Structure formats: C-alpha cells, structure tokens
C-alpha positions in Angstrom: -7.8 -24.4 18.3 -8.9 -27.5 16.3 -7.0 -28.9 13.3 -9.8 -27.6 11.1 -9.5 -24.1 12.5 -5.7 -24.1 12.0 -6.1 -25.3 8.4 -8.7 -22.6 7.8 -6.3 -19.9 9.1 -3.5 -21.3 6.9 -5.7 -21.0 3.9 -6.8 -17.5 4.9 -3.2 -16.5 5.2 -2.8 -17.9 1.7 -5.2 -15.2 0.5 -2.8 -12.5 1.9 0.2 -14.3 0.4 -1.5 -14.1 -3.0 -2.4 -10.4 -2.4 1.2 -9.6 -1.5 2.5 -11.4 -4.6 -0.1 -9.6 -6.8 0.8 -6.2 -5.3 4.5 -6.7 -6.1 3.9 -8.2 -9.5 2.9 -4.9 -11.2 5.9 -3.1 -9.8 8.3 -5.8 -10.9 6.7 -6.0 -14.3 6.9 -2.3 -14.9 10.6 -2.3 -14.8 10.6 -4.7 -17.8 7.7 -3.4 -19.9 9.7 -0.7 -21.6 11.7 -3.4 -23.4 8.9 -5.9 -23.8 6.0 -3.6 -24.9 7.6 -0.2 -25.3 5.8 1.2 -22.3 7.7 3.7 -20.1 7.7 3.1 -16.3 6.8 6.7 -15.5 3.4 6.2 -17.3 2.2 3.6 -14.9 1.4 5.8 -11.9 -2.3 5.6 -12.5 -2.1 1.9 -13.1 -0.8 1.4 -9.6 -3.5 3.7 -8.3 -6.3 1.8 -10.2 -5.6 -1.3 -8.0 -6.0 0.9 -4.9 -9.2 2.5 -6.1 -10.6 -0.9 -6.8 -9.6 -2.2 -3.3 -11.2 0.9 -1.7 -14.5 0.4 -3.7 -14.7 -3.3 -3.0 -13.8 -2.8 0.7 -16.5 -0.1 1.2 -19.3 -1.4 -1.0 -18.9 -5.2 -1.0 -17.0 -6.3 2.0 -19.7 -5.2 4.6 -22.0 -7.8 3.1 -19.9 -10.3 5.0 -21.3 -9.0 8.2 -24.8 -9.7 6.9 -24.7 -12.8 4.7 -21.6 -14.6 5.8 -17.9 -14.3 5.2 -17.3 -17.5 3.2 -19.3 -16.3 0.2 -17.4 -12.9 0.0 -14.0 -14.5 0.5 -14.5 -17.3 -2.1 -16.1 -15.0 -4.7 -13.5 -12.3 -4.2 -10.6 -14.8 -4.5 -12.1 -16.4 -7.6 -12.6 -13.0 -9.3 -9.1 -11.9 -8.3 -7.6 -15.0 -10.0 -9.6 -14.4 -13.2 -8.7 -10.7 -13.4 -5.1 -11.2 -12.5 -4.8 -13.7 -15.3 -6.5 -11.2 -17.5 -3.7 -8.8 -16.9 -1.4 -11.0 -18.9 -3.3 -10.1 -22.0 -2.7 -6.3 -21.6 -0.6 -4.5 -24.2 -1.4 -0.9 -23.4 -1.4 1.3 -20.3 -5.2 1.6 -20.5 -5.6 -2.2 -20.6 -3.4 -2.6 -17.6 -5.4 0.1 -15.7 -8.7 -1.7 -16.4 -7.5 -5.1 -15.3 -5.8 -3.8 -12.2 -8.9 -1.8 -11.2 -11.1 -5.0 -11.5 -8.5 -7.0 -9.5 -8.7 -4.4 -6.8 -12.5 -4.5 -6.5 -12.3 -8.3 -6.1 -9.5 -8.0 -3.4 -11.4 -5.3 -1.6 -14.5 -7.6 -1.3 -12.4 -10.5 0.2 -9.7 -9.0 2.3 -11.7 -7.3 5.1 -13.7 -10.5 5.6 -10.5 -12.6 5.7 -9.2 -10.3 8.5 -12.5 -10.4 10.4 -12.9 -14.2 10.1 -9.3 -14.8 11.3 -10.2 -12.7 14.4 -13.3 -14.7 15.0 -11.4 -18.0 14.7 -8.6 -16.8 17.1 -8.4 -17.2 20.9 -9.7 -14.0 22.5 -6.4 -13.0 24.1 -4.4 -13.4 20.9 -6.7 -12.0 18.3 -4.4 -9.2 17.1 -1.4 -11.6 17.0 -3.3 -14.3 15.0 -4.6 -11.6 12.6 -1.1 -10.4 12.2 0.3 -13.8 11.6 -2.4 -14.4 9.0 -1.9 -11.0 7.3 1.9 -11.6 7.4 1.1 -13.3 4.1 1.2 -9.9 2.5 4.9 -9.1 3.1 5.6 -12.8 2.6 4.0 -12.7 -0.8 5.8 -9.5 -1.7 9.1 -11.1 -0.5 8.5 -14.3 -2.6 7.7 -12.2 -5.6 10.9 -10.1 -5.3 13.2 -13.0 -4.6 11.8 -15.3 -7.3 11.1 -12.7 -10.0 14.4 -13.1 -11.9 13.7 -16.9 -12.2 10.0 -16.4 -13.0 10.7 -13.8 -15.7 13.5 -15.9 -17.1 11.2 -18.8 -17.5 7.9 -17.1 -18.5 8.6 -13.5 -19.3 6.9 -10.6 -17.5 3.5 -12.4 -17.8 4.8 -15.1 -15.4 4.6 -12.5 -12.6 0.8 -12.6 -13.0 0.4 -16.3 -13.7 1.6 -17.2 -10.2 -0.9 -15.1 -8.1 -3.7 -15.7 -10.6 -3.5 -19.5 -10.4 -3.0 -19.4 -6.7 -6.1 -17.3 -6.1 -8.3 -19.7 -8.0 -6.9 -22.7 -6.1 -7.5 -21.0 -2.8 -11.1 -20.1 -3.7 -11.8 -23.8 -4.2 -10.0 -24.9 -1.0 -11.8 -22.3 1.1 -15.2 -23.1 -0.2 -14.6 -26.7 1.0 -13.0 -25.7 4.3 -14.9 -22.8 5.7 -18.3 -23.0 7.3 -21.2 -20.9 6.0 -23.6 -18.8 8.0 -23.9 -15.2 9.2 -21.6 -13.8 11.9 -23.1 -13.5 15.3 -24.4 -10.1 16.1 -26.4 -8.9 19.1 -27.7 -5.8 17.3 -30.6 -6.8 15.1 -31.4 -3.2 14.3 -28.0 -2.7 12.7 -28.7 -5.5 10.2 -31.7 -3.5 8.9 -29.6 -0.4 8.3 -26.4 0.5 6.6 -23.6 -0.3 9.1 -21.2 2.0 7.3 -23.1 5.0 8.6 -22.5 4.0 12.2 -18.8 4.6 11.8 -19.4 8.2 10.8 -21.5 9.0 13.9 -20.7 9.3 17.6 -19.3 7.5 19.3 -17.6 5.3 16.7 -16.3 8.2 14.5 -13.5 8.7 17.0 -11.9 5.3 16.8 -12.6 5.1 13.1 -10.9 8.4 12.5 -7.7 7.3 14.4 -7.7 3.9 12.7 -8.4 5.3 9.2 -5.8 8.0 9.5 -3.0 5.6 10.4 -4.2 3.2 7.6 -4.1 6.0 5.1 -0.6 7.3 5.8 0.9 3.9 6.2 -0.8 2.7 2.9 0.7 5.8 1.2 4.1 4.5 2.2 3.3 0.9 1.5 2.3 1.5 -2.1 4.9 4.2 -2.7 7.6 1.8 -1.8 6.3 -1.4 -3.2 5.4 0.2 -6.5 8.6 2.0 -7.2 11.4 0.4 -5.1 12.5 -1.9 -8.0 12.7 1.2 -10.2 14.3 3.6 -7.7 17.1 1.4 -6.3 18.8 0.9 -9.7 19.2 4.7 -9.8 21.3 4.4 -6.6 23.6 1.8 -8.3 21.8 -1.4 -7.5 21.6 -3.9 -10.4 18.0 -4.7 -11.4 18.1 -8.3 -10.2 19.6 -7.1 -6.9 17.0 -4.3 -6.6 14.2 -6.9 -7.1 15.7 -9.2 -4.4 16.2 -6.4 -1.9 12.5 -5.4 -2.4 11.7 -8.9 -1.5 14.2 -9.5 1.4 13.1 -6.4 3.3 9.6 -7.9 3.6 10.9 -10.8 5.7 12.0 -8.2 8.3 8.4 -6.8 8.0 7.0 -10.1 9.0 9.1 -10.2 12.2 8.2 -6.6 13.0 4.5 -7.1 12.4 4.3 -10.2 14.6 6.3 -8.6 17.4 4.2 -5.4 17.3 0.9 -7.3 17.2 2.0 -9.3 20.3 2.7 -5.9 21.9 -0.8 -4.8 21.0 -2.3 -8.0 22.5 -0.2 -8.2 25.7 1.6 -4.9 26.2 0.9 -1.2 25.5 -1.0 -0.5 22.3 0.0 3.1 22.0 3.7 2.8 22.7 3.9 -0.2 20.4 2.6 1.7 17.5 4.5 4.9 18.2 7.8 3.0 18.4 7.2 1.1 15.2 6.3 4.2 13.1 9.0 6.4 14.6 11.6 3.8 13.8 10.4 3.7 10.2 10.6 7.5 9.9 14.2 7.6 11.3 15.4 4.8 9.0 13.9 6.5 5.9 15.5 9.8 6.9 18.9 8.0 7.4 18.7 6.5 3.9 17.8 9.9 2.5 20.7 11.7 4.2 23.4 9.1 3.5 25.2 8.3 0.2 24.1 5.0 -1.5 25.6 2.0 0.2 24.1 -1.4 -0.6 24.6 -2.9 2.9 23.6 0.1 4.9 20.6 0.9 2.8 19.4 -2.7 2.8 19.6 -2.8 6.6 17.8 0.5 7.0 15.1 -0.4 4.5 14.5 -3.7 6.4 13.1 -1.5 9.2 11.6 1.2 6.9 9.9 -0.8 4.1 9.5 -3.8 6.4 7.7 -1.5 8.9 5.3 -0.3 6.3 4.3 -3.9 5.5 4.1 -4.6 9.2 1.7 -1.7 9.6 -0.6 -3.4 7.1 -0.5 -6.5 9.4 -0.8 -4.7 12.7 -3.6 -2.1 12.1 -6.4 -4.6 11.2 -5.6 -6.4 14.5 -6.0 -3.1 16.4 -9.6 -3.1 15.1 -10.5 -5.9 17.5 -9.9 -3.5 20.4 -11.4 -0.4 18.8 -14.7 -1.7 17.5 -17.6 -4.0 18.6 -17.7 -7.4 16.9 -20.8 -6.5 15.0 -18.9 -3.8 13.2 -15.6 -5.6 12.6 -15.8 -6.3 8.8 -17.5 -3.0 8.2 -14.8 -1.1 10.1 -12.0 -2.9 8.3 -13.8 -2.5 4.9 -14.5 1.2 5.4 -11.0 1.7 6.8 -9.6 0.1 3.6 -11.6 2.6 1.5 -10.6 5.7 3.5 -7.0 4.4 3.8 -6.9 4.2 0.0 -7.1 8.0 -0.2 -3.6 8.0 1.1 -2.6 4.9 -0.9 -3.8 6.6 -4.1 -1.2 9.2 -3.6 1.7 6.8 -3.0 2.3 5.7 -6.6 1.7 9.2 -8.0 4.2 10.7 -5.6 6.8 8.1 -6.8 5.9 9.0 -10.4 6.4 12.7 -9.6 9.9 11.9 -8.2 10.8 10.1 -11.3 9.5 12.8 -13.6 11.4 15.5 -11.6 14.5 13.3 -11.6 14.8 14.2 -7.9 16.9 11.1 -7.1 16.6 8.2 -4.6 17.6 10.2 -1.5 14.6 12.6 -2.1 12.3 9.6 -2.6 13.2 8.1 0.8 13.1 11.5 2.6 9.5 11.8 1.3 8.7 8.3 2.7 9.8 9.5 6.2 6.9 12.0 6.4 3.9 9.6 6.4 5.7 7.4 8.9 6.2 10.3 11.2 2.6 11.3 10.9 1.5 7.8 11.8 3.6 8.0 15.0 1.8 11.2 16.0 -1.7 9.8 15.2 -0.9 6.7 17.3 -0.8 8.9 20.4 -4.6 9.2 20.0 -5.3 5.5 20.2 -6.3 5.7 23.9 -9.3 7.9 22.9 -10.5 5.1 20.6 -10.1 2.4 23.1 -12.3 4.2 25.6 -15.1 4.3 23.2 -15.3 0.6 22.9 -15.0 0.2 26.7 -18.1 2.4 27.0 -20.1 0.5 24.4 -23.0 -1.0 26.3 -23.2 -4.7 26.4 -19.9 -5.3 24.5 -16.7 -6.6 26.0 -13.2 -6.6 24.5 -11.5 -10.0 24.1 -8.5 -8.7 26.2 -7.9 -5.8 28.6 -7.6 -2.6 26.6 -4.2 -1.3 27.7 -3.5 2.1 26.3 
C-alpha cells in the first residue's frame, strides 16, 4: 500500500473514532442531565433510538448512492453534516430537542459509514480485506473508550456539552481532510444493468437474499446488545456499587478489549474459519454476560467479564462488515452494508428501550446483563448459517472472492 493509501485509511478510521465517541456521548451525558437540566435518565430511551432510526434511514436511502456516484461525496457530506448536527445537540434543553438532533445526526452517519467501510475494503490488499476493515472500524470502540476514559475531565472542564463538542469538531475537521485526500469517481462495477435499477432490491431476491438474511440477522442482534450496553452501562453500573466516574471509565476500558477481539476475529475470518470464528466470539460473549448476571457485584470480576461481553459487542460491529467482502459481490458492497445497517437497526432500536424497561421495572443490574446474554447466544446460532451465504457468492457468475471462502 502507498503512503497516500495508508493516510486515507487512517482518516477513514477517524470517522469511526468520531462515531464511537458520538455514540458514547449521549449515554455519558444522560447520567448528568438530571442535575443539569432536570431531565430524568429513564426518559431518554427514545432519544437513543432516534440516533439508530436515523442511521438506518441514512444507510438504506443515502449510502447506496456511493455505489453509483462515488464514495468521497457521501463520506465528506455525511461527516460534515454529522459535525453540524452533533454541535447542534449542545443547544438542546428538552427531551424532544435531543431526539431531533440525534435523529438528524444518525441520518448523516448512516450516509457516510457504509461508504467508509466499502472504501476501506477497496483500498485494502485482497487477502486482508476483512482485517483492514476491522482495523479501520476499530475506531468505534476506540472512540467509545476515549469518551468513557476522558469524560470526567471533559465534563469537569466544559460541562455535559463538552461531550458533544469533541466529536462535532472532529467530524468537521475530518470532512475537510478527506475531501483533500480521497480520490473522486465511481466504484468499478461490471454490471451496468444494476446501475440503472435499485440495487437494494437485488438483496431481497434470490440468490442474494440468503447471505443478506444471515448478515442482517447477526447485525441486528449484535446491534441490540451494542446499543443496550453503550447507552445504559454508565447508568446501570452505579446501581451495582460503582462510583459514577468509575462506571464511566469501565465503560471506556472494556472497549479496548473489544479492539483486540475484533482484530483477532477479523484475522480469523480472513485466514482461518469464518464460521467457527464468529461462533466462538458470540458464544464467549453470551457466557460472560450470564456469568455477570449470576454473580454478586464485584468490581474486578465484572470488569474482566465485561471486557469480553461488552468488548465483544463492539468487536461484532468491526467484524461483520468485513464478512460482507466474502458474502457479496463488489458491485453490491456499499448497498449490502447500507441495507444491513437499516435492517440491523431494527434490533438496535430495541436495545435502548429494553434498558429503559429494566430501569423502569427496577429489575437490577444482574437482570440487565442476563438479558444481554440472549442476543449474543442468538448471534452464535445464526453464525452457523454463514457457509450457506458463502456458497452464494462462490456461484455468482464472473465474480471472484478476494480470498478463499473457508467456511
């Protein structure tokens, strides 16, 4: 890879860092808005969901234009709009205003992120596409981790609004840098007929409906966990005896473990067995969440177990887009990721609302983590169907995978 390619991948990873920080910002802010604005944490379930709805809409309706008109335009415009809307969140004083700003932020992110993933795959060496995509998307848990670790300092200096200043300014700076660094132009596609029709429809027809169903199902249940945990972990852990600053930092520290898990699992997808890699990752998550739910609160033990559980959910967000390289033809890559984001958000929508229901019912932290074990276990079962999806691409006439499709 050339120096320009490496620099481009670093900037693309920066988009994911910004997204991770932005995702964490709302959860970290909610724990402080009761005192600052008189807004109770339990009233923010739909605010968390608004971001997910927006990401789903942007991913399904806007991201596929990257396959037709070029990825740079979608990435830059999405990053710029994300920065503006995130900074706009700092002006909110009511739950409704937070909901509107977070929904708009989600639409902007949804337009950009699938194209960031697709472009990182196109820039990567063929035999390491999933690994490079995972390293780039490792920015999400890295951003979440940075937000959690630094939040006491940021809030101490700028108040809760500082949590949104950081990703907002970062998004605008990245938009400018990527406009200068990335090449324009339309992605190569050998299927001229597809460009004249809606590519989203192809994913709902044979033969692509099979790999898309497997991919989207894992995305949906993993996203349910990802947003359940990252939305409410700073609120749930204090109920188990963690001080608020410690809860914030734990919610950040576990993301570093997620980066390691994600890179290792993506290498397994590139060079080992795709099915077993995914089954082992999701099964380990389920077991760790069950262990937390069945044990009395213990700061050290829970933190170690959550490194695998919560870290694994973040790793899933890194690994699954890389799997797309092996499930779909290049001409469908952005479309598959974008549609997967939309369908996956059906599960993600439920995550914050489930957490809100646990809070409303006063069910306690153990119940919260036992619930988190369920989507992880379902993902492990769905991963057993990955070989069916791999065979579809192998049969796709005139298209070759970048690396042998080992089931």
